[in-house]
N, C-alpha and C positions, 0 to 999 in steps of 0.2 A: 492391415490389408482390408480392402473393401471389394464388394462385387460391384462390377461395372453396371450402371444403368443402361437403359436403351440408348444407343449412340444417336447424336444429332449430326455432327460433323466430324471428320477424322483427318488426321494428317500423320506425319512420320517424324521421328527424332533424327536429327542430323549430327548433333554433338552435345557434349556435357563438359563444361568447364567449371571446376569447383562445385558450388551448390546449384549452379544454373544449368537448366536443360533447354536447349534451343530445338525448336520444331518448325517445319513448314507445312504448307498445305491445309492449314487450319485457322480460322479466323475467330477469334475470342476477344472480348473486352478486358482490360486490366481488372483484376479482382474476381474474374469468373473462374470456375473450377473445371479442371479436365481429369481424364483418368489415363494413366500409363498402363497399358496392358502388357505386363511382364510375361504372361502365359494365359492359355485358355481359362485357368482357373483364378489367377491372381492379377489384381490391378491396384494401383497405388494413385491415391488422390493427389492432385498437384494444383497450384494456383497461378494464374497468369500474373506476372510481376512486371512485365515490360514488353515492348515490341520494338522492331527495327524493320521497316519496310514490310516485306511479306513473312518476315520471321518473329515468331513469339518466344518470350523467355518464361520458362516455368520453374517453380520451385516446389519439390515434393513435401507433403506433410509428414511422411514416414520414411524410414531408411529404405534405400533401394539396392538390391543385389541383383545381378544378372542383367543389368541394362546394357543394350548395345545399339548401335546406329541401325535405323530403320525400324526401331520398335513402333508400334501403332499407338496414337494418341487419339482419344475421342473426347468431343466436347460433352459436358455433362448437362443432362436435362433436369438435374436436381437443382432446387432454387436455393440450396444453402440455407436452410432453416435451422435454427437451434432450439432445444426444449426450454420451457419456462413454467413456472407454477408452484404451488405449494408442495407438490410431490417431490420437489427437488431437495426438500429439507432433509438434512441427515445423509446426504449422498455426496460422493466425491467423483468429480468428472474430469475428463481430460480436455484439451484445448478445443476440440470439436464437439464437446457436449456428450460424449459417450461414457457411461459409468465405468469406473475402474476399481470399485470397492468390493466387487464380487457379491452384491446384494441383489442380483437380478436386473432384468431390464427396467428402464424408466417408463413411467406412466404420466407424461407431461400433461398439464391442462391445455397447453397450446404450443405453437411453434412460432418463432419470430425471426426476422433478420438480424444480423450481427449489428448493423447501424441503427442507432436509436434516433428518434425524432429530436431535432434542435429546439430547445425552448427559447422562446423570445426573452432576452435578459430583463426586459420591463415587465414581464409577466411573472417572473419568479418571485416567490415569497421571501421577504427578507430574513436574514438571520437574526432572531430576536429571542430565542429560548436557549438557555444553557443545556449542555448534555453532560450528564454524569457518566465519567468513564472509570470511576473507581480507583484512579491513581491520584494520590494526594497532591503530588507536585503540580500535576496538570489541572486538577479541579481548583486549586487554590491560587496558583500563579500563572497559569497559562489556560484559563477556562475556555473550553471549546463550545461552540454553539452547534445546535441542530442544523445540519446542512453545510457545515463548514468543511473545507478540504485542507488538510494538514499534511506536512511532510515530516518524517523522522529521518533526520541526517546523521549518518555515522559511517565510520570505517567498519571492517570486518571484525566480528567477535567481541562486540561491546554491549550486546544485549538487545538488539533490535527486535528479534524473533520472540524472545521472552516477553518483552513489553507488549507486543501484539497479542500473544497469548493471554496476558493478564486482561487485556481489554475485551478479548472475546468473552471471557467469563464474567466481567464485572459491568460492562456498559449497559446502560438502559436502552436497548434497541429491540425491536420486535423481530427483525430479521438480520442476520449477519452473513454477509458473502465474503469469502476469503479466497484471494488469488495468489497462489504460490507460483511465482514465476521465475524460472531459471535457478532455482535453489538446488541443493544437493538432494538426491533422492532420499537419502537417510533421513533428512530434516522433515520431509513430507509425512512420513509414518510417525515420527516423534511429535510433530505439531499436532496432528489429529488425536494421538493416544494421550499425550501429557498436556499440551497446551489447551486444546479444546476440551478434551474429556468427553464422556458420554452425554452429560447435560448440556454442554456447550454445542455439541454436534447436532442435537435435536432442533435447534433453531438456527442452523447453519447450512450454507452450501459452499463446498469447498471445490475450486477449480485448480487442478494442480498440473504444471507443465515443467518437470525438472529440467536441470541443465543439459541432459543428454538428448532432449527433444530437438527437433529441427527449429531454426529461427522463426519459421512461419508458424509452426505450432505454438510457440511461446507468444508470438504476436496475437494469434487468435484467443489464446487463453486469457490474455489481458482484456481483449475486447468483450469475450464471453462473460467474464466477472462483471464488468461494468453493464453489460446487456441485461443480465439477470437482476442486478441491483436496481436498474431502470424499470424493469417490469414490476418488481415489488413496490417501487415508489409510486408508479402510476396506479397501483391498487390502493394507494393511501397509507402504506406502511412506512414506518420509520426504520430506515436501513443503515447498518453500519458496514461499510465497505472497507476492507483491509487488503492492500496489494503489496506484497513482498517479492519483488521490488520494481519500482518504476525505472531504476538503472538497467535491469535486466531486459525490460521492454525496449528501452532505447538501444541497447546493445543488439538486441534481435534485429531491430529495424536497421541498424547500421550494417549487419551482416548481409541483409537482403539488398539494401541500397548499393553497397560496394560490389556485390556480386553481379548486379546488372549494369555496372559501369558508372554509377553516380560518383562524381569526384569528391573526395574528403575536404572538409572545410576547416572545423574547429577541433584540433587534437584528434583528427581521424574520423570525426562524426560528419557524415553528409548533411547538407541543409535539410532534408526531409525529415531527419530525426527531430529537429527543433520545431518543425511544423506539425508532426504527429503527436508530440506531448501534450500541447494545449487542447488539441481535438479530443484526446482521451480524458483529461482532467475535467474539462469543462462540461462533460456529460454528467458528473456528479454534481451534488448540491440540492437545494430545495426545489420542488416542483412549482406548479402554479399555486395560487392562493387556495388554501384550503386542501391541498393534496398532501402526499407524503414527502419524504426527504431522504436523501443520501448523505450521511456524514462519512468522509473518506479519509483514511490515513494511508499515505503512500511512503514507503521506505526508500530512501535514496542513499546508495552507496558511495561515499566519498572515498575514492581510492587514495591510499596514502594519507587519510585524514585531510585531504585537500578541500576545504570548503569552496574554493574557487573552481573546482571541477565543472567542465561546461554543462553536464547534464544537471548537476546540483544548482548551478547558477541559473539555469533556465527554470527549473522546477521552483526555486525560491521566489522568482519573480511572478509566477503564475498561481501559486498555492496561497491560501489565506492565512499562512502562518507556518512556522517550523519549529520543531523540537530537535535540538542538537544533543546528541549523545557524546560524552566526553571519554576518550580512552584513558586519560589521566585519572579520572574518577573511578572508571572500571577497574583500573589497576590497583586502586586503593580500596577495593571491595565496597565502593560506594554504588548501590543499585536502588532503583534504576538511575543510571549514570547521566542524568539530565543536567545539562549545563544551563542553568536558568539565566545566566548573563547573555548567552548567545541565542536564546530561544525567545520566540514572541507569538502571540496569538492576536492576529489583527482584528478579529471580531470581538475580542474581550470587552473593550470599553462599551460597546453597545448591548451587551447582554447581562451585565451584572451592575449592582447599585454601586454608588460612589463610595460607600463605606468599604465594601470588598475591594474595589479598585485601588483606594488609598492604602489599604493594608498590604495588598500585594506589591504596590510600588515601593512601600516602606521596607518590606522584606527584602526585595531585590536591591534597594540602596544599601542596606546594612551589610548584606552578603557581598556585595561589590566593594564596599569599603574595606571589608576584611581581606578580600583578594588582593587589593591594591597595596595594603600594608602588610601583607602576610610574611614577606622576607624579613622586614624590619622586626615583626613580633617574633619570628622564630630565632633570630640572632640576638634578641634582647635589646635592640636599639630603639624600640618604641618606648617612649616615656608615657606612662599611664597618666591621664588628665590632659593630653595634648588635643584630644578630640572625643567629645561624649559618645558619638556613634561607634567609634572604634573601641571604646572603653566597654559599651554594651555588648558588642559582639564578642569581645574577648571572655567576658563573663558568662555569655549565654551561647557560645559557639556550639556545644554538644547538643543543646536543644533545637538549634538551627539545622544542624546536619541531621539530627534524628527526624525532623519533619521532612526532610528531603529524601529520606530512605524509606524503603517500604519492602516487605517480604513478598514472595511470589504468590502466596496463598492469602495474602491480606487485601481487604477491599475497604477503602475509605470513601464513603458518599460524599457528595458535594457540601452539605451542611456541616458534616463533621470536619471536613477539611478546612472550611472556614472558622469553626470554633476552635480548632487546634491552632490555626494561625494567630488568632487573637491572643490565645494563652501563650504562644511563644513570644510575641511581641510585647507582652506585658509581664514577662517573667523576671521577678527579683531573683538574683543569684541565690538566695537562701531557699528557694523552693524549686530550684532547677532540676534536681535529681527526680523529685516527684512527678514533674511534668514530663520528663523524659519517659517515665513508665506509662504515663497516660497516652503519649503519642504512639505507643505500640499496641494499642487496644482497638482493633477493628470493631465496627458496630455490627456488620453482618456481611455475609458473602453476597455478591452482586446477583447471583442467580436465584437468591431467596427473597428478593425484594418484592 
Protein backbone atom coordinates (compact mmCIF):
# COMPACT_ATOMS: atom_id res chain seq x y z
CA UNK A 1 0.00 0.00 0.00
CA UNK A 2 1.28 3.45 -0.90
CA UNK A 3 0.36 6.98 0.08
CA UNK A 4 -1.28 8.88 -2.76
CA UNK A 5 0.78 11.77 -4.18
CA UNK A 6 -0.74 15.10 -5.05
CA UNK A 7 -3.55 14.35 -7.55
CA UNK A 8 -3.47 15.69 -11.08
CA UNK A 9 -6.66 14.33 -12.63
CA UNK A 10 -9.31 12.16 -11.03
CA UNK A 11 -12.02 9.76 -12.12
CA UNK A 12 -14.31 7.04 -10.76
CA UNK A 13 -14.32 3.26 -10.96
CA UNK A 14 -17.34 1.85 -12.78
CA UNK A 15 -16.68 -1.87 -12.64
CA UNK A 16 -14.11 -4.63 -12.06
CA UNK A 17 -14.00 -7.84 -14.10
CA UNK A 18 -11.37 -10.40 -13.16
CA UNK A 19 -8.05 -8.57 -12.86
CA UNK A 20 -9.16 -5.49 -14.78
CA UNK A 21 -10.61 -2.32 -13.28
CA UNK A 22 -12.59 0.04 -15.50
CA UNK A 23 -12.64 3.79 -14.76
CA UNK A 24 -14.17 6.87 -16.39
CA UNK A 25 -13.56 10.59 -16.12
CA UNK A 26 -9.81 10.30 -16.23
CA UNK A 27 -7.43 10.47 -19.19
CA UNK A 28 -4.07 8.72 -18.97
CA UNK A 29 -1.74 7.10 -21.48
CA UNK A 30 -1.06 3.36 -21.51
CA UNK A 31 1.75 2.64 -19.08
CA UNK A 32 1.05 5.58 -16.77
CA UNK A 33 0.31 5.04 -13.10
CA UNK A 34 -2.79 5.89 -11.11
CA UNK A 35 -3.77 5.49 -7.48
CA UNK A 36 -7.01 3.85 -6.37
CA UNK A 37 -8.10 5.49 -3.12
CA UNK A 38 -9.66 2.76 -0.98
CA UNK A 39 -9.88 5.10 2.01
CA UNK A 40 -8.46 8.35 3.31
CA UNK A 41 -5.41 6.44 4.57
CA UNK A 42 -4.95 3.78 1.89
CA UNK A 43 -4.35 3.88 -1.83
CA UNK A 44 -3.15 1.21 -4.22
CA UNK A 45 -0.99 1.82 -7.26
CA UNK A 46 -2.35 0.64 -10.60
CA UNK A 47 -1.14 0.89 -14.18
CA UNK A 48 -3.12 1.80 -17.28
CA UNK A 49 -3.08 -1.28 -19.50
CA UNK A 50 -5.67 -0.28 -22.11
CA UNK A 51 -8.56 2.00 -23.02
CA UNK A 52 -11.77 2.06 -25.01
CA UNK A 53 -13.35 5.41 -25.86
CA UNK A 54 -13.52 7.45 -22.67
CA UNK A 55 -12.90 4.41 -20.45
CA UNK A 56 -9.49 3.29 -19.24
CA UNK A 57 -8.53 -0.16 -17.97
CA UNK A 58 -6.33 -0.43 -14.91
CA UNK A 59 -4.49 -3.32 -13.32
CA UNK A 60 -3.40 -3.00 -9.67
CA UNK A 61 0.11 -3.83 -8.47
CA UNK A 62 -1.10 -5.04 -5.08
CA UNK A 63 -4.12 -7.02 -3.83
CA UNK A 64 -7.27 -4.96 -3.46
CA UNK A 65 -9.87 -5.49 -0.75
CA UNK A 66 -12.93 -3.36 -0.18
CA UNK A 67 -13.09 -2.00 -3.71
CA UNK A 68 -16.53 -0.81 -4.84
CA UNK A 69 -18.11 1.14 -7.67
CA UNK A 70 -17.53 4.87 -7.44
CA UNK A 71 -14.12 4.56 -5.76
CA UNK A 72 -11.98 7.54 -6.68
CA UNK A 73 -8.98 7.13 -9.01
CA UNK A 74 -6.33 9.84 -9.28
CA UNK A 75 -3.63 10.17 -11.91
CA UNK A 76 -0.14 10.02 -10.47
CA UNK A 77 2.36 12.85 -10.71
CA UNK A 78 5.05 10.30 -9.87
CA UNK A 79 7.47 9.81 -12.77
CA UNK A 80 7.79 6.08 -12.11
CA UNK A 81 11.52 6.12 -11.42
CA UNK A 82 13.35 3.08 -10.02
CA UNK A 83 16.53 3.05 -7.88
CA UNK A 84 19.93 2.11 -9.32
CA UNK A 85 23.52 2.22 -8.10
CA UNK A 86 26.21 0.30 -6.22
CA UNK A 87 24.25 0.65 -2.95
CA UNK A 88 21.81 -1.93 -4.32
CA UNK A 89 24.43 -4.69 -3.99
CA UNK A 90 23.48 -7.19 -1.32
CA UNK A 91 19.83 -6.10 -1.32
CA UNK A 92 16.59 -7.88 -2.23
CA UNK A 93 13.91 -5.79 -3.97
CA UNK A 94 10.36 -6.31 -5.13
CA UNK A 95 9.08 -5.54 -8.61
CA UNK A 96 8.84 -1.78 -8.04
CA UNK A 97 12.28 -1.44 -6.46
CA UNK A 98 11.22 -1.43 -2.80
CA UNK A 99 13.45 -3.38 -0.37
CA UNK A 100 11.92 -6.51 1.15
CA UNK A 101 14.97 -7.80 3.05
CA UNK A 102 14.44 -5.84 6.27
CA UNK A 103 17.81 -4.09 5.96
CA UNK A 104 16.43 -0.58 6.01
CA UNK A 105 15.73 1.95 3.27
CA UNK A 106 17.68 2.11 0.04
CA UNK A 107 20.19 4.88 -0.58
CA UNK A 108 20.44 4.73 -4.38
CA UNK A 109 23.02 6.66 -6.37
CA UNK A 110 20.39 7.64 -8.91
CA UNK A 111 16.88 6.94 -10.16
CA UNK A 112 15.91 6.07 -13.71
CA UNK A 113 12.96 4.93 -15.77
CA UNK A 114 12.17 1.28 -16.42
CA UNK A 115 12.71 1.58 -20.18
CA UNK A 116 16.39 1.55 -21.15
CA UNK A 117 17.87 3.18 -24.21
CA UNK A 118 17.99 1.06 -27.36
CA UNK A 119 21.54 0.41 -28.55
CA UNK A 120 22.19 0.57 -32.27
CA UNK A 121 23.08 -3.03 -33.22
CA UNK A 122 25.95 -1.75 -35.38
CA UNK A 123 27.42 0.02 -32.35
CA UNK A 124 27.44 -3.04 -30.10
CA UNK A 125 30.78 -4.64 -29.35
CA UNK A 126 30.97 -8.15 -30.86
CA UNK A 127 31.06 -11.21 -28.63
CA UNK A 128 34.73 -12.17 -28.73
CA UNK A 129 35.80 -13.10 -25.19
CA UNK A 130 34.85 -16.37 -23.43
CA UNK A 131 33.21 -16.19 -20.02
CA UNK A 132 34.16 -18.66 -17.29
CA UNK A 133 30.94 -19.85 -15.60
CA UNK A 134 32.57 -22.55 -13.46
CA UNK A 135 30.41 -25.33 -14.96
CA UNK A 136 32.66 -27.86 -16.69
CA UNK A 137 30.14 -29.04 -19.28
CA UNK A 138 29.33 -25.47 -20.32
CA UNK A 139 32.94 -24.25 -20.25
CA UNK A 140 34.20 -27.18 -22.28
CA UNK A 141 31.37 -28.10 -24.66
CA UNK A 142 29.05 -25.05 -24.74
CA UNK A 143 31.46 -22.18 -24.17
CA UNK A 144 29.65 -18.92 -23.45
CA UNK A 145 30.95 -15.52 -24.53
CA UNK A 146 30.85 -12.32 -22.54
CA UNK A 147 27.68 -10.52 -23.63
CA UNK A 148 25.93 -13.66 -24.88
CA UNK A 149 22.28 -14.45 -24.10
CA UNK A 150 21.56 -18.09 -23.31
CA UNK A 151 18.44 -20.02 -22.41
CA UNK A 152 18.15 -22.88 -19.91
CA UNK A 153 15.33 -25.08 -21.20
CA UNK A 154 13.81 -27.69 -18.92
CA UNK A 155 10.67 -29.03 -17.33
CA UNK A 156 9.97 -28.62 -13.65
CA UNK A 157 12.23 -30.23 -11.06
CA UNK A 158 15.31 -31.06 -13.16
CA UNK A 159 17.76 -28.60 -11.61
CA UNK A 160 17.39 -25.21 -13.33
CA UNK A 161 17.52 -23.20 -10.11
CA UNK A 162 20.42 -25.22 -8.72
CA UNK A 163 22.42 -24.65 -11.90
CA UNK A 164 21.70 -20.91 -11.72
CA UNK A 165 22.86 -20.89 -8.11
CA UNK A 166 26.16 -22.51 -9.10
CA UNK A 167 26.67 -19.84 -11.75
CA UNK A 168 26.11 -17.03 -9.26
CA UNK A 169 28.94 -18.37 -7.12
CA UNK A 170 31.42 -19.40 -9.80
CA UNK A 171 31.00 -17.04 -12.77
CA UNK A 172 33.67 -14.40 -13.41
CA UNK A 173 31.46 -11.30 -13.28
CA UNK A 174 31.75 -8.03 -11.40
CA UNK A 175 28.02 -7.65 -10.77
CA UNK A 176 25.26 -10.26 -10.64
CA UNK A 177 21.59 -9.36 -11.06
CA UNK A 178 19.10 -12.12 -10.26
CA UNK A 179 15.44 -11.90 -11.24
CA UNK A 180 13.22 -14.47 -9.49
CA UNK A 181 9.99 -14.11 -11.45
CA UNK A 182 6.87 -16.09 -10.57
CA UNK A 183 8.65 -18.73 -8.52
CA UNK A 184 7.42 -20.27 -5.28
CA UNK A 185 7.91 -17.98 -2.30
CA UNK A 186 9.81 -20.72 -0.47
CA UNK A 187 12.38 -20.88 -3.26
CA UNK A 188 13.21 -17.17 -2.97
CA UNK A 189 14.51 -17.56 0.58
CA UNK A 190 16.29 -20.83 -0.24
CA UNK A 191 17.97 -19.34 -3.30
CA UNK A 192 19.30 -16.36 -1.34
CA UNK A 193 20.46 -18.38 1.67
CA UNK A 194 21.77 -21.54 0.02
CA UNK A 195 22.43 -20.87 -3.66
CA UNK A 196 23.83 -17.35 -3.34
CA UNK A 197 25.18 -17.41 0.19
CA UNK A 198 26.68 -14.43 1.99
CA UNK A 199 29.64 -14.09 -0.39
CA UNK A 200 27.51 -14.31 -3.51
CA UNK A 201 24.96 -11.82 -2.19
CA UNK A 202 27.65 -9.17 -1.62
CA UNK A 203 28.09 -8.71 -5.37
CA UNK A 204 24.45 -9.35 -6.31
CA UNK A 205 21.14 -7.54 -6.61
CA UNK A 206 18.08 -9.78 -6.26
CA UNK A 207 14.68 -8.76 -7.63
CA UNK A 208 11.98 -11.13 -6.39
CA UNK A 209 8.34 -11.33 -7.42
CA UNK A 210 6.87 -14.69 -6.33
CA UNK A 211 3.95 -16.49 -7.89
CA UNK A 212 1.33 -14.89 -5.64
CA UNK A 213 2.23 -11.38 -6.85
CA UNK A 214 0.01 -9.70 -9.40
CA UNK A 215 0.90 -10.29 -13.06
CA UNK A 216 1.79 -6.62 -13.40
CA UNK A 217 4.25 -6.87 -10.50
CA UNK A 218 5.89 -9.92 -12.11
CA UNK A 219 6.14 -8.05 -15.39
CA UNK A 220 7.75 -5.07 -13.70
CA UNK A 221 10.19 -7.27 -11.78
CA UNK A 222 11.49 -8.65 -15.08
CA UNK A 223 11.90 -5.15 -16.48
CA UNK A 224 13.53 -3.88 -13.28
CA UNK A 225 16.09 -6.71 -13.28
CA UNK A 226 17.05 -5.83 -16.84
CA UNK A 227 17.16 -2.09 -16.11
CA UNK A 228 19.49 -2.54 -13.13
CA UNK A 229 21.78 -4.71 -15.26
CA UNK A 230 21.73 -2.05 -18.00
CA UNK A 231 22.76 0.64 -15.51
CA UNK A 232 25.80 -1.33 -14.37
CA UNK A 233 26.71 -2.13 -17.98
CA UNK A 234 26.60 1.57 -18.79
CA UNK A 235 29.09 2.10 -15.95
CA UNK A 236 31.53 -0.23 -17.74
CA UNK A 237 30.84 -3.29 -15.56
CA UNK A 238 30.67 -6.89 -16.73
CA UNK A 239 27.27 -8.05 -15.50
CA UNK A 240 25.74 -11.52 -15.20
CA UNK A 241 21.94 -11.40 -15.48
CA UNK A 242 20.06 -14.50 -14.35
CA UNK A 243 16.29 -14.53 -14.87
CA UNK A 244 14.18 -17.37 -13.56
CA UNK A 245 12.05 -17.54 -15.54
CA UNK A 246 11.26 -16.08 -18.96
CA UNK A 247 8.21 -18.34 -19.12
CA UNK A 248 6.67 -16.69 -16.04
CA UNK A 249 7.28 -13.31 -17.67
CA UNK A 250 5.37 -14.49 -20.75
CA UNK A 251 2.58 -15.90 -18.61
CA UNK A 252 2.24 -12.61 -16.72
CA UNK A 253 1.88 -10.75 -20.00
CA UNK A 254 -0.66 -13.33 -21.16
CA UNK A 255 -2.79 -12.74 -18.04
CA UNK A 256 -2.73 -8.98 -18.61
CA UNK A 257 -3.45 -9.21 -22.34
CA UNK A 258 -6.35 -11.63 -21.94
CA UNK A 259 -7.80 -9.51 -19.13
CA UNK A 260 -8.06 -6.46 -21.40
CA UNK A 261 -9.63 -8.47 -24.21
CA UNK A 262 -6.73 -9.35 -26.51
CA UNK A 263 -7.63 -12.56 -28.39
CA UNK A 264 -5.48 -15.66 -27.82
CA UNK A 265 -3.43 -16.88 -30.76
CA UNK A 266 -0.94 -19.70 -30.16
CA UNK A 267 -1.93 -22.15 -27.41
CA UNK A 268 -3.65 -19.40 -25.48
CA UNK A 269 -0.84 -16.84 -25.81
CA UNK A 270 -1.88 -13.49 -27.36
CA UNK A 271 0.37 -11.91 -30.01
CA UNK A 272 1.66 -9.25 -27.58
CA UNK A 273 3.53 -11.96 -25.64
CA UNK A 274 5.74 -12.77 -28.62
CA UNK A 275 6.31 -9.07 -29.22
CA UNK A 276 7.44 -8.39 -25.65
CA UNK A 277 9.89 -11.30 -25.30
CA UNK A 278 12.40 -9.98 -27.88
CA UNK A 279 12.05 -6.44 -26.50
CA UNK A 280 13.16 -7.72 -23.09
CA UNK A 281 15.89 -10.06 -24.29
CA UNK A 282 17.45 -7.62 -26.78
CA UNK A 283 18.20 -5.20 -23.95
CA UNK A 284 20.89 -7.58 -22.69
CA UNK A 285 24.21 -8.17 -24.43
CA UNK A 286 27.32 -6.07 -24.97
CA UNK A 287 27.25 -2.32 -24.85
CA UNK A 288 29.05 0.00 -27.22
CA UNK A 289 32.74 -0.50 -28.03
CA UNK A 290 34.85 -0.21 -24.89
CA UNK A 291 31.84 -0.39 -22.55
CA UNK A 292 30.46 -3.05 -20.26
CA UNK A 293 28.47 -6.18 -20.97
CA UNK A 294 25.44 -8.15 -19.84
CA UNK A 295 25.75 -11.91 -20.13
CA UNK A 296 22.23 -13.22 -19.60
CA UNK A 297 20.82 -16.64 -18.76
CA UNK A 298 17.04 -17.02 -19.02
CA UNK A 299 15.35 -20.16 -17.76
CA UNK A 300 12.51 -21.39 -19.97
CA UNK A 301 9.99 -23.83 -18.50
CA UNK A 302 9.04 -26.43 -21.10
CA UNK A 303 5.70 -27.65 -19.80
CA UNK A 304 5.46 -31.42 -20.07
CA UNK A 305 9.08 -31.40 -21.37
CA UNK A 306 7.68 -30.12 -24.68
CA UNK A 307 10.55 -28.39 -26.50
CA UNK A 308 8.02 -27.06 -29.05
CA UNK A 309 6.15 -25.04 -26.43
CA UNK A 310 5.40 -21.66 -28.08
CA UNK A 311 7.39 -19.63 -25.52
CA UNK A 312 10.32 -22.04 -25.73
CA UNK A 313 10.21 -21.99 -29.51
CA UNK A 314 10.13 -18.19 -29.59
CA UNK A 315 12.97 -17.87 -27.06
CA UNK A 316 15.11 -20.40 -28.91
CA UNK A 317 14.93 -18.28 -32.06
CA UNK A 318 15.87 -15.06 -30.24
CA UNK A 319 18.60 -16.22 -27.86
CA UNK A 320 22.25 -16.86 -28.75
CA UNK A 321 22.11 -20.49 -27.71
CA UNK A 322 20.33 -22.87 -25.37
CA UNK A 323 21.22 -25.39 -22.68
CA UNK A 324 18.65 -28.18 -22.49
CA UNK A 325 18.25 -30.06 -19.21
CA UNK A 326 17.06 -33.64 -19.57
CA UNK A 327 14.58 -35.24 -17.19
CA UNK A 328 15.92 -38.66 -18.13
CA UNK A 329 19.43 -37.70 -17.00
CA UNK A 330 18.08 -36.13 -13.81
CA UNK A 331 16.19 -39.33 -12.98
CA UNK A 332 19.49 -41.21 -13.33
CA UNK A 333 21.15 -38.92 -10.78
CA UNK A 334 23.22 -37.24 -13.50
CA UNK A 335 23.73 -33.59 -12.47
CA UNK A 336 23.86 -31.08 -13.96
CA UNK A 337 21.41 -32.85 -16.26
CA UNK A 338 22.64 -31.12 -19.44
CA UNK A 339 21.74 -32.85 -22.68
CA UNK A 340 24.79 -31.95 -24.76
CA UNK A 341 23.24 -33.34 -27.95
CA UNK A 342 20.28 -30.92 -27.77
CA UNK A 343 22.29 -27.92 -26.49
CA UNK A 344 24.29 -25.38 -28.45
CA UNK A 345 26.20 -22.12 -28.00
CA UNK A 346 25.95 -20.10 -31.19
CA UNK A 347 28.84 -17.80 -30.26
CA UNK A 348 31.23 -20.63 -29.38
CA UNK A 349 33.05 -20.91 -32.76
CA UNK A 350 33.98 -17.20 -32.65
CA UNK A 351 35.37 -17.11 -29.11
CA UNK A 352 37.55 -20.24 -28.81
CA UNK A 353 40.51 -21.58 -30.78
CA UNK A 354 40.25 -24.36 -33.34
CA UNK A 355 41.84 -26.99 -31.09
CA UNK A 356 39.21 -26.43 -28.41
CA UNK A 357 36.41 -26.43 -30.99
CA UNK A 358 37.59 -29.69 -32.55
CA UNK A 359 37.85 -31.35 -29.13
CA UNK A 360 34.33 -30.27 -28.21
CA UNK A 361 32.98 -31.56 -31.54
CA UNK A 362 34.85 -34.83 -31.06
CA UNK A 363 33.43 -35.26 -27.55
CA UNK A 364 29.87 -34.62 -28.79
CA UNK A 365 30.32 -37.05 -31.70
CA UNK A 366 31.53 -39.82 -29.40
CA UNK A 367 28.72 -39.27 -26.91
CA UNK A 368 26.14 -39.17 -29.70
CA UNK A 369 27.56 -42.37 -31.16
CA UNK A 370 27.00 -44.13 -27.85
CA UNK A 371 23.42 -42.83 -27.54
CA UNK A 372 22.65 -44.11 -31.04
CA UNK A 373 23.91 -47.60 -30.21
CA UNK A 374 22.93 -47.69 -26.53
CA UNK A 375 20.11 -50.20 -26.94
CA UNK A 376 22.28 -52.56 -29.00
CA UNK A 377 25.08 -52.33 -26.43
CA UNK A 378 22.75 -52.94 -23.47
CA UNK A 379 21.24 -56.13 -24.96
CA UNK A 380 24.63 -57.41 -26.11
CA UNK A 381 23.82 -57.16 -29.83
CA UNK A 382 26.74 -54.85 -30.62
CA UNK A 383 29.84 -56.67 -31.88
CA UNK A 384 33.02 -55.04 -30.68
CA UNK A 385 35.24 -54.00 -33.58
CA UNK A 386 32.33 -52.89 -35.77
CA UNK A 387 33.03 -49.19 -35.18
CA UNK A 388 36.21 -47.69 -33.63
CA UNK A 389 34.37 -44.71 -32.11
CA UNK A 390 31.75 -46.90 -30.45
CA UNK A 391 34.51 -49.16 -29.14
CA UNK A 392 36.27 -46.16 -27.62
CA UNK A 393 33.09 -44.97 -25.94
CA UNK A 394 32.35 -48.41 -24.49
CA UNK A 395 35.85 -48.55 -23.00
CA UNK A 396 35.79 -44.96 -21.69
CA UNK A 397 32.11 -44.30 -20.93
CA UNK A 398 32.68 -43.81 -17.17
CA UNK A 399 35.24 -41.07 -17.94
CA UNK A 400 32.88 -39.35 -20.38
CA UNK A 401 30.04 -39.38 -17.85
CA UNK A 402 32.35 -38.22 -15.06
CA UNK A 403 33.31 -35.20 -17.18
CA UNK A 404 29.66 -34.27 -17.64
CA UNK A 405 28.87 -34.52 -13.92
CA UNK A 406 29.70 -31.96 -11.26
CA UNK A 407 28.97 -31.44 -7.58
CA UNK A 408 27.03 -28.42 -6.37
CA UNK A 409 30.05 -27.00 -4.52
CA UNK A 410 32.62 -27.81 -7.23
CA UNK A 411 33.98 -25.18 -9.60
CA UNK A 412 35.93 -26.01 -12.76
CA UNK A 413 37.57 -23.02 -14.47
CA UNK A 414 37.71 -22.73 -18.24
CA UNK A 415 41.35 -23.82 -18.61
CA UNK A 416 40.91 -26.84 -16.35
CA UNK A 417 37.77 -27.86 -18.23
CA UNK A 418 39.76 -27.89 -21.48
CA UNK A 419 42.65 -29.85 -19.94
CA UNK A 420 40.30 -32.48 -18.55
CA UNK A 421 38.58 -32.82 -21.92
CA UNK A 422 41.94 -33.56 -23.54
CA UNK A 423 42.59 -36.13 -20.84
CA UNK A 424 39.23 -37.86 -21.40
CA UNK A 425 39.55 -37.97 -25.20
CA UNK A 426 43.06 -39.46 -25.02
CA UNK A 427 42.31 -41.94 -22.24
CA UNK A 428 43.51 -45.53 -22.74
CA UNK A 429 41.28 -48.00 -20.86
CA UNK A 430 44.21 -48.95 -18.59
CA UNK A 431 44.35 -45.52 -16.95
CA UNK A 432 40.64 -44.76 -17.02
CA UNK A 433 40.08 -45.18 -13.27
CA UNK A 434 42.90 -42.77 -12.39
CA UNK A 435 41.52 -40.15 -14.77
CA UNK A 436 38.05 -40.41 -13.25
CA UNK A 437 39.60 -39.45 -9.90
CA UNK A 438 41.33 -36.46 -11.55
CA UNK A 439 38.02 -35.25 -12.97
CA UNK A 440 36.62 -34.75 -9.47
CA UNK A 441 39.36 -32.39 -8.33
CA UNK A 442 38.24 -28.79 -8.75
CA UNK A 443 41.02 -26.22 -8.78
CA UNK A 444 39.35 -23.48 -6.76
CA UNK A 445 36.06 -21.98 -5.79
CA UNK A 446 34.94 -19.33 -8.27
CA UNK A 447 34.63 -16.65 -5.56
CA UNK A 448 38.31 -17.01 -4.66
CA UNK A 449 39.66 -16.28 -8.14
